[in-house]
C-alpha positions in Angstrom: 187.1 59.5 19.4 190.1 60.4 21.5 190.4 61.0 25.2 192.3 63.8 27.0 194.9 61.2 28.1 195.4 60.0 24.6 195.7 63.5 23.3 198.4 64.2 25.9 200.3 61.1 24.7 200.1 62.1 21.1 201.3 65.6 21.9 204.4 64.1 23.8 205.3 62.1 20.7 205.8 65.4 18.8 209.1 65.9 20.6 208.5 69.0 22.7 208.0 69.4 26.4 204.3 69.0 27.2 202.4 69.9 30.4 198.8 70.3 31.4 198.1 74.0 32.1 201.7 74.9 33.0 205.1 73.7 34.0 206.3 73.7 37.6 209.5 75.5 36.5 210.2 77.8 33.5 210.9 76.2 30.2 212.7 77.5 27.2 210.6 77.5 24.0 209.4 75.6 22.1 207.0 73.8 24.5 203.4 72.8 24.6 200.7 73.3 27.2 197.2 72.0 26.9 194.2 72.9 29.0 190.5 72.1 29.2 188.6 75.4 28.7 185.1 74.0 29.5 182.8 71.1 28.7 179.1 70.5 27.8 176.9 67.5 27.8 174.1 66.5 25.5 171.3 64.8 27.2 167.7 63.5 26.7 165.2 62.1 29.1 167.5 63.0 32.0 170.3 60.9 30.6 173.7 62.2 29.4 174.3 60.9 25.9 177.6 62.5 25.2 180.1 65.0 26.6 182.0 67.6 24.6 185.3 68.8 26.1 186.8 72.0 24.7 190.6 71.9 24.8 193.2 74.5 23.9 196.6 73.3 22.8 199.1 76.1 23.2 202.4 76.0 21.4 204.9 78.6 22.7 207.8 79.5 20.4 210.5 82.2 20.4 210.2 82.7 16.7 207.4 81.8 14.2 207.9 78.0 13.8 205.9 76.7 10.9 207.4 73.2 11.3 206.2 72.9 14.9 202.8 74.2 13.9 202.6 71.7 11.1 203.5 68.8 13.4 200.4 69.7 15.6 198.2 70.2 12.5 199.2 66.8 11.1 198.6 65.1 14.4 195.1 66.7 14.6 194.3 65.8 11.0 195.5 62.2 11.6 193.1 61.9 14.5 190.3 63.6 12.6 190.2 66.5 15.1 189.1 69.8 13.5 190.6 72.9 15.1 190.5 76.7 15.3 193.7 78.7 15.4 194.8 81.9 17.1 198.2 83.4 17.5 199.5 86.2 19.7 202.9 87.6 20.6 203.4 87.9 24.4 205.6 90.9 24.7 206.5 90.4 28.4 207.7 86.9 27.7 209.1 87.5 24.2 207.2 84.5 22.8 204.5 83.6 20.3 201.5 81.6 21.7 199.9 79.6 18.9 196.6 78.2 20.2 194.8 75.2 18.5 191.3 74.9 19.9 189.7 71.5 19.6 186.6 69.6 20.8 186.9 66.1 22.2 183.5 64.2 22.1 183.0 61.2 24.3 
């Protein structure tokens, strides 16, 4: 199991600027933002047994960057974190947003 803080540290090791949700000033791609989308708990007998936290890791790049995507994929594999993937081009910003959706279970 990995915590949100540990995930942040592992993302920073990849060599790109990293921020929770957003940066305070504009950044030039590539950069990474991560954000908790929501969370759930599993409980029985009025006791919380575990918590699932749904996190999106967003890689922003000016051009399709398979190397950057592979770095994130390899980190997720290494930490046994399955992911979903989605990609869009944000016309107004001129960047691709590659989203890796994961679940942290505590």
